[in-house]
C-alpha positions as CSV (number, residue, x, y, z in Angstrom):
1,X,-5.0,16.0,-3.7
2,X,-1.3,16.2,-4.1
3,X,-0.3,15.5,-7.7
4,X,2.8,16.4,-9.6
5,X,3.1,17.1,-13.3
6,X,4.6,14.3,-15.3
7,X,6.7,14.7,-18.5
8,X,3.7,14.4,-20.7
9,X,1.8,17.2,-19.0
10,X,-0.6,15.0,-17.1
11,X,-0.7,14.8,-13.3
12,X,1.2,12.0,-11.7
13,X,-0.3,10.2,-8.7
14,X,0.7,11.2,-5.2
15,X,3.4,9.0,-3.9
16,X,1.2,8.3,-0.8
17,X,-1.6,7.0,-3.1
18,X,1.0,4.8,-4.9
19,X,2.2,3.5,-1.5
20,X,-1.4,2.7,-0.3
21,X,-2.1,1.0,-3.6
22,X,1.1,-1.1,-3.3
23,X,0.0,-2.1,0.2
24,X,-3.5,-3.1,-1.1
25,X,-1.8,-5.3,-3.8
26,X,0.6,-6.8,-1.2
27,X,-2.2,-7.8,1.2
28,X,-4.4,-9.1,-1.6
29,X,-1.7,-11.3,-2.9
30,X,-0.7,-12.5,0.6
31,X,-4.3,-13.7,1.0
32,X,-4.2,-15.4,-2.4
33,X,-7.1,-13.2,-3.6
34,X,-7.6,-12.2,-7.2
35,X,-8.4,-8.6,-8.3
36,X,-11.7,-10.0,-9.5
37,X,-12.5,-11.5,-6.1
38,X,-11.6,-8.3,-4.3
39,X,-13.6,-6.2,-6.8
40,X,-16.6,-8.4,-6.2
41,X,-16.3,-8.0,-2.4
42,X,-16.1,-4.2,-2.9
43,X,-18.8,-4.2,-5.7
44,X,-16.2,-2.9,-8.1
45,X,-14.6,-4.0,-11.4
46,X,-11.2,-5.6,-11.4
47,X,-10.1,-2.5,-13.5
48,X,-10.9,-0.3,-10.5
49,X,-8.8,-2.5,-8.3
50,X,-6.0,-2.1,-10.7
51,X,-6.3,1.6,-10.6
52,X,-6.2,1.6,-6.8
53,X,-3.2,-0.7,-6.8
54,X,-1.3,1.6,-9.1
55,X,-2.2,4.7,-7.2
56,X,-4.0,6.2,-10.2
57,X,-7.2,6.4,-8.3
58,X,-7.2,7.6,-4.7
59,X,-8.8,5.3,-2.0
60,X,-11.5,7.2,-0.1
61,X,-12.1,6.8,3.7
62,X,-15.1,4.5,3.3
63,X,-13.4,2.3,0.8
64,X,-10.3,2.1,3.1
65,X,-12.7,1.0,5.9
66,X,-14.1,-1.7,3.6
67,X,-10.6,-2.9,2.7
68,X,-9.7,-3.1,6.4
69,X,-12.7,-5.3,7.0
70,X,-12.0,-7.5,4.1
71,X,-8.3,-7.8,4.7
72,X,-8.7,-8.0,8.5
73,X,-6.1,-5.3,9.1
74,X,-6.2,-1.9,10.8
75,X,-6.0,1.3,8.8
76,X,-2.3,1.8,9.8
77,X,-1.4,-1.3,7.7
78,X,-1.8,0.8,4.5
79,X,0.6,3.4,5.7
80,X,3.3,1.1,7.1
81,X,6.7,1.8,5.5
82,X,6.2,5.5,5.0
83,X,9.4,7.2,6.0
84,X,8.9,9.6,8.9
85,X,5.2,8.8,9.0
86,X,5.2,9.1,12.8
87,X,6.5,12.6,12.5
88,X,3.8,14.8,11.2
89,X,4.5,16.0,7.6
90,X,4.7,19.7,7.2
91,X,1.5,21.2,6.0
92,X,1.2,24.6,4.5
93,X,-1.8,26.5,3.1
94,X,-1.5,26.7,-0.7
95,X,-3.1,30.1,-1.1
96,X,-3.7,31.7,2.3
97,X,-6.5,31.6,4.9
98,X,-9.4,31.7,2.5
99,X,-8.3,28.6,0.7
100,X,-8.1,25.7,3.3
101,X,-6.6,23.2,0.9
102,X,-3.2,21.9,2.1
103,X,-0.3,20.3,0.3
104,X,2.0,17.7,1.8
105,X,5.7,18.2,1.6
106,X,6.4,14.9,-0.3
107,X,10.1,14.9,0.6
108,X,9.0,14.5,4.2
109,X,7.5,11.0,3.6
110,X,10.4,9.7,1.5
111,X,8.5,7.9,-1.2
112,X,9.6,6.9,-4.7
113,X,7.3,7.4,-7.6
114,X,6.7,3.7,-8.4
115,X,6.2,0.8,-6.0
116,X,8.6,-2.1,-6.4
117,X,6.7,-5.0,-7.8
118,X,6.9,-8.1,-5.6
119,X,8.6,-11.0,-7.4
120,X,6.4,-14.0,-8.0
121,X,8.4,-16.3,-5.7
122,X,8.2,-13.8,-2.8
123,X,4.5,-13.2,-3.4
124,X,3.9,-17.0,-3.3
125,X,6.0,-17.4,-0.1
126,X,4.1,-14.6,1.5
127,X,0.7,-16.1,0.5
128,X,1.6,-19.5,1.9
129,X,3.1,-18.0,5.1
130,X,0.0,-15.9,5.7
131,X,-2.1,-19.1,5.8
132,X,-0.1,-20.6,8.7
133,X,-2.5,-20.2,11.7
134,X,-0.3,-21.5,14.5
135,X,1.9,-18.6,15.9
136,X,4.6,-21.1,17.0
137,X,4.8,-22.6,13.5
138,X,4.9,-19.1,12.0
139,X,7.8,-18.2,14.3
140,X,9.7,-21.4,13.5
141,X,9.3,-20.8,9.7
142,X,10.5,-17.2,10.2
143,X,13.5,-18.5,12.2
144,X,14.3,-21.0,9.4
145,X,14.1,-18.4,6.7
146,X,16.3,-16.0,8.8
147,X,18.9,-18.8,9.3
148,X,18.9,-19.8,5.6
149,X,19.4,-16.2,4.5
150,X,22.2,-15.6,7.0
151,X,24.1,-18.6,5.7
152,X,23.5,-17.6,2.1
153,X,25.0,-14.2,2.6
């Protein structure tokens, strides 16, 4: 696990874990789902969901699979937005051939330490937009928002 030392001497979460957690929060909010409801679906406490969303606890492969099923997304959803994600990050052995642990060059993925919190009005808009089933209506709403934002600028 890639962690960096923080100013108080404790390890800071990996920026990739923070990004995945932010994507969990974004999807949960888009679906209008509470942390408690997601926790119940995963048989976890809402506190554990909070830790995932902050990137404090790493999401394992089986848990990521469960999240994909609950959120109806592919695993790539959780990694969207990582800079240079399509290009493989440079991996290097940390201590030679006997130790097969690898570290990721974090500057290759271009992440910040903290995810930007989604403002309440944007989260609400996203939640309502995600409930629109008709693709034509979704396209028209998106076109409307684009035109409004172009005239406001």
